[in-house]
N, C-alpha and C positions, 0 to 999 in steps of 0.2 A: 432140520426145521420141524419135522414131525415129532421127533423126540423132545425138542424144546417145548412145543405146544402141549404135549402130554405131561411134561414135567410141571409146566405152569398150571395145567388143569388140576394136577394132584395137589398143588399148593392151594388152589381155590376150594377144593373139596374139604380142606381143613377149616375153611372159613365159611360159615353158614350164610354170611351176607354177600358172598360173591355172586355176580349176575352173569358172568360170561364163561362159565364152565362149559356149557354146551357148544359155544362158539369155538373154544379152543379144541374141543374134540372134533368138530367139523374141519377145522384148519388142519389138524393132524391127519385126518382121513384123506383130505385133498392132497396133502404133501406126499403121502405114501402112494397115491394113485398116479399123479401126473408129474412129468410128461411121459413117463415110461409106458403108460397105457392111455387109451383115448378118454378124453373127458366125458363124463356122463351127465354133468350138470353145469349150469351157468357158473357156479362157484368154482368148480374144477377147471373150467375153460379159462377163467380169468387167472387162476393160479398157474396154469400151464404157460400162459403168455408171459407172466412175470419171470418164471424160471428160465424159459428159453431166451427171453430178452437179456436177463442177467448173464447167461452163459455166452451169448454173442458179444456182449460188452467186454467180458473177461478175455475172450478168445482173440479178439482182433482190435486194431487201433481205432477204427472208425467209431465216433461217438454219436452220429446222427443216423440211426437205423430205423427204418419205417416199420411200424406195426401193421400198416395196411388199413383196409376199410373195415374197422372192427365192428361197426354196426351191422355189417353184412354177414361176416362169418361167425359172429357170436349169436345172431338172431335165432338160429335153430335151437340152440341150447336154452336160450331165454324163453322162447315160445313154448317149448316142450315142458319146462319147469312150471310156467304159469298155468298151462292147461292141466297139468297133473296136480296142481294145488301145492306143489313143493315150494313155491316162490310167490311173493307179492311184489307189486311195483316198488313199494317202499323198501323191501328187502333188497331188490335189484339195485335201487338207487344207493343204498348204503354200501353194497359190495363194490359198485363203481367208484364211489368216493374213496374207499380203501384202496382200490386198484390204482387210482390216480396218485394217491399218496405214496404207495409202494414204488411206482415208477419214478417218483421224484427223489427217492432216497439213494439211488445209485450214483456214486461219485467216482469218476475216472481219475486215475493218477497220471497226469501228463507231465512232460518236462516243462521247463520254464518258458521255452519258446512257444510251444503249443498252448500252454495255459494263457499266455498273453494274447494269442490269436483268437482264442475262444472267450476272452474276457472272464476267465475263471474256469473252474473245474465243472464245465457244463456237460451234461449227458442227455441228449435229446431222444425222446421217444415219439417219433412223428406218427401221426395218425390222421385219418380222414373219415368223415361220415357224410351221408347223403349221396347225391349224384344220380347217375343212370346206369342201367345194365347194357349188355351188348345189343339189345333190341331197342335202345333209346327210350326205355320206360323208366319213370322215376322209381327209385328204390328206397326212398325215405320210409322209415318204419317207426314203430313205437319205441324201439331201443335208441334210435337216433335222437329223439326228444329227451329221453332219460339221460343220455350221455351229455347233452347240453346242460340239463338241469344239474347234473352232478358237478360239472365244471363250474357252474355258477355258485354252487354251494361251497366247494372247497377252495376254488381259485388257486390251485396248485401250479407250480412251475411246469410240471409235466402231467400228461402228455402234451407235446407241442401240437396244438389242436388245429385241425383244418376242416373246412366244410366245403363240399362241392355243391355249387348252386347252378341251376340252369333255368331256362324259361318255364319249364314245367314243375319247378320246385313248389311244394305247397306254400300258400301264403302264411299259414300258421308256423311253418318251419322257418321261413325267412324272418318272420317277426321274432321268433325265439332266438335266432342268431343275432339279430340287431339288439335285442334286449340284453343278451350276454355282453356284446361289444359296448353297449352304453354304460353298463354298470361295472365294467372291468377293463381298464386300459389295455392290459396285456392280451385281451381277446381280439385285438386287431388282427391277429393271425387267423382268426376264424372268419370264414367267408371268402373263399377264393374260387376262381373258375379257371379252367385251362384256356388260355387266350388263343385266338385264331392263328397267330403266327406260329405258336408251338404246335398246333394241330397240323398246319401245313408242313412244318419241318418234319414231324413224325411221319406224315404221308410220304414225303420225299425219301425218308430213310427206310421206307418199306414196312413201317409199323402198321399192323392190321387195325382197322377202325374199331373193332371190338376191344382191342387192347388199349386204344386211346381213351375209350369211355371208362376204362377201369383204372385210370391214372390215380396215383396217390401222392402224398406230400413227401418231399425230401428237403434237405437243407444244404446250402453251399456257403462256405466261409471264404470270403475274398479279402485279400490284403491289398491296400492301396497306398 
């Protein structure tokens, strides 16, 4: 991937009117860095997720693999880039849009039976934003809002988007979720909460409360 980005950049160098030569150089640098080494920037962190997600899809049969609470584990890289002046909100939004589109490009090769069960060659990248931490404190952050905005902008099939809401979720965040759902029918998957019966079942199974608060989205396909 790094070689291809650099090849395309060389082609752009021959064209004085090209505008994305520096972008291709940044892509090449990120591809040579991650996931072999820790991501240093928000861009590299997103690229690492894409590579690892593709690898897990190639390695195993399951097509519904959760990326987890991406607004939580990506926030440190986002915040450090913003504070260092390496990134603007608009830059981050564009990167998130590209990230969503890349997640939508992965196509699994199932047999005819499984393809019928999934209603096509569907490859889910399940993710969740918002919610609480182990101390029951709201963890909605600036990146949570940007991720909603990116989904509203591109309206891509993936990631399979989920939002954790609770009584303490900010009103502005709830409104942003409802706005997304209002303008995009597929956004009905956005806006879910862990129901009380599920929490009781987890407690009976011995799941620690702090783990229940860290729940994320997954998908189950049922044949009837």
